[in-house]
Backbone as numpy.savetxt, mean C-alpha at the origin, in Angstrom:
# Nx Ny Nz CAx CAy CAz Cx Cy Cz
14.01 18.41 -10.61 14.79 17.35 -10.41 14.70 16.57 -9.32
14.50 17.40 -7.96 14.11 16.60 -6.84 12.59 15.99 -6.85
11.78 17.02 -7.42 10.51 16.40 -7.46 9.86 15.03 -8.47
11.04 15.34 -9.50 10.95 14.05 -10.13 11.23 12.74 -9.31
12.39 12.89 -8.58 12.95 11.55 -7.89 11.68 11.04 -6.68
11.17 12.45 -5.97 9.99 12.20 -5.38 8.87 11.12 -5.71
8.67 11.64 -6.99 7.61 11.10 -7.91 8.14 9.71 -8.06
9.02 9.50 -8.72 9.61 8.23 -8.57 9.48 7.12 -7.45
9.88 7.88 -6.43 9.98 7.07 -4.98 8.73 6.59 -4.66
7.75 7.41 -5.07 6.65 7.23 -4.55 5.67 6.12 -5.45
6.06 6.01 -6.70 5.47 5.23 -7.61 6.07 3.73 -7.37
7.44 3.55 -6.81 8.16 2.48 -6.33 7.32 2.13 -5.04
7.09 2.72 -4.07 6.73 2.26 -2.85 5.15 1.90 -3.35
4.70 2.46 -4.04 2.79 2.19 -4.27 3.27 0.67 -4.78
4.23 0.30 -6.21 4.36 -0.86 -6.59 4.61 -1.97 -5.55
5.55 -1.55 -4.75 6.07 -2.17 -3.32 4.87 -2.60 -2.63
3.57 -1.72 -2.39 2.84 -2.01 -1.02 1.58 -2.83 -2.38
1.33 -2.74 -3.55 0.71 -3.71 -4.21 1.27 -4.81 -4.12
2.20 -5.01 -4.48 3.12 -6.16 -4.40 2.67 -7.27 -3.20
2.90 -6.56 -2.14 2.98 -6.98 -0.87 1.48 -7.35 -0.67
0.07 -6.27 -1.04 -1.15 -6.86 -0.83 -1.65 -8.06 -1.53
-1.07 -8.02 -2.66 -1.55 -9.26 -3.88 -0.84 -10.56 -2.80
0.42 -10.63 -2.40 0.80 -11.53 -1.69 0.36 -11.93 -0.11
-0.61 -11.15 -0.14 -1.02 -11.46 1.84 -2.20 -12.36 1.75
-2.38 -12.71 2.82 -3.70 -13.96 2.74 -4.81 -13.47 2.99
-5.13 -12.15 2.72 -6.29 -11.36 3.06 -7.14 -12.17 1.81
-8.36 -11.79 2.18 -9.52 -12.38 0.89 -9.83 -11.19 -0.09
-10.31 -11.86 -1.12 -10.01 -11.05 -2.76 -10.62 -9.62 -2.37
-11.56 -9.82 -1.78 -12.68 -8.24 -1.42 -11.19 -7.35 -0.89
-10.82 -7.86 0.20 -9.91 -6.90 0.96 -8.95 -6.48 0.00
-8.12 -7.27 -0.22 -6.96 -7.29 -1.72 -7.26 -6.02 -2.49
-8.62 -6.02 -3.03 -9.18 -4.80 -3.99 -9.22 -3.44 -3.22
-9.53 -3.54 -2.19 -10.06 -2.46 -1.41 -8.66 -1.83 -1.14
-7.57 -2.53 -0.55 -6.41 -2.03 -0.09 -5.50 -1.55 -1.47
-5.58 -2.32 -2.68 -5.12 -1.91 -3.88 -5.44 -0.59 -4.26
-6.90 -0.40 -4.11 -7.82 1.13 -4.73 -7.21 1.94 -3.89
-6.90 1.82 -2.48 -6.56 3.10 -1.37 -5.46 3.19 -1.51
-4.49 2.74 -1.88 -2.64 2.47 -2.37 -2.98 3.30 -3.92
-3.32 2.74 -4.41 -3.35 3.30 -5.99 -3.87 5.11 -5.89
-5.26 4.88 -5.31 -6.20 6.23 -5.57 -5.44 7.26 -4.67
-4.84 6.58 -3.55 -4.31 8.05 -2.57 -3.06 7.46 -2.01
-2.05 7.66 -3.08 -0.72 7.04 -2.67 0.17 7.22 -1.46
0.24 8.40 -1.26 0.75 8.74 0.45 0.05 8.26 1.55
-0.98 8.88 1.36 -1.95 8.54 2.56 -2.42 7.07 2.71
-2.59 6.44 1.38 -2.89 4.96 1.06 -1.98 4.16 1.77
-0.73 4.46 1.48 0.71 3.48 2.07 0.80 3.60 3.16
0.18 5.08 4.04 0.81 5.15 5.50 -0.78 4.24 6.53
-1.51 4.47 5.77 -2.76 3.60 6.12 -2.79 1.99 6.04
-2.03 1.53 4.93 -1.90 0.17 4.67 -0.78 -0.11 5.74
0.47 0.61 5.93 1.42 -0.02 6.73 1.16 0.25 8.12
-0.01 0.98 8.56 -0.57 0.59 9.90 -1.61 -0.13 10.39
-2.53 -0.33 9.43 -3.56 -1.22 9.51 -3.57 -2.40 8.68
-3.03 -2.62 7.54 -3.07 -3.17 6.70 -2.72 -4.96 7.04
-2.60 -5.96 6.52 -2.11 -7.30 6.51 -0.57 -7.22 6.97
-0.51 -7.99 8.05 0.93 -8.09 8.58 1.04 -7.04 9.70
0.48 -6.29 9.53 0.92 -4.87 10.33 0.49 -5.21 11.96
1.16 -4.52 12.62 0.95 -4.63 14.29 -0.81 -4.68 14.80
-1.39 -3.76 14.16 -3.04 -3.70 14.27 -3.69 -4.54 13.77
-3.36 -5.32 12.80 -3.62 -6.43 12.08 -3.81 -7.91 12.82
-2.68 -7.91 13.37 -2.33 -9.16 14.37 -3.05 -9.39 15.34
-3.41 -8.28 16.26 -4.70 -8.54 17.33 -5.40 -9.36 17.35
């Protein structure tokens, strides 16, 4: 039961990340790369996106 809940949470976080990437002001090519990263490697992709993606403190520099 807990495993299924974790999977649902991960899918919801992936969906949230994809929507945020689509709404960002990045170029289309970068959006596609971010979406592929988040979808193909969900946990690691979301961590990298949160740290380095559009709107992150690193991206603002």
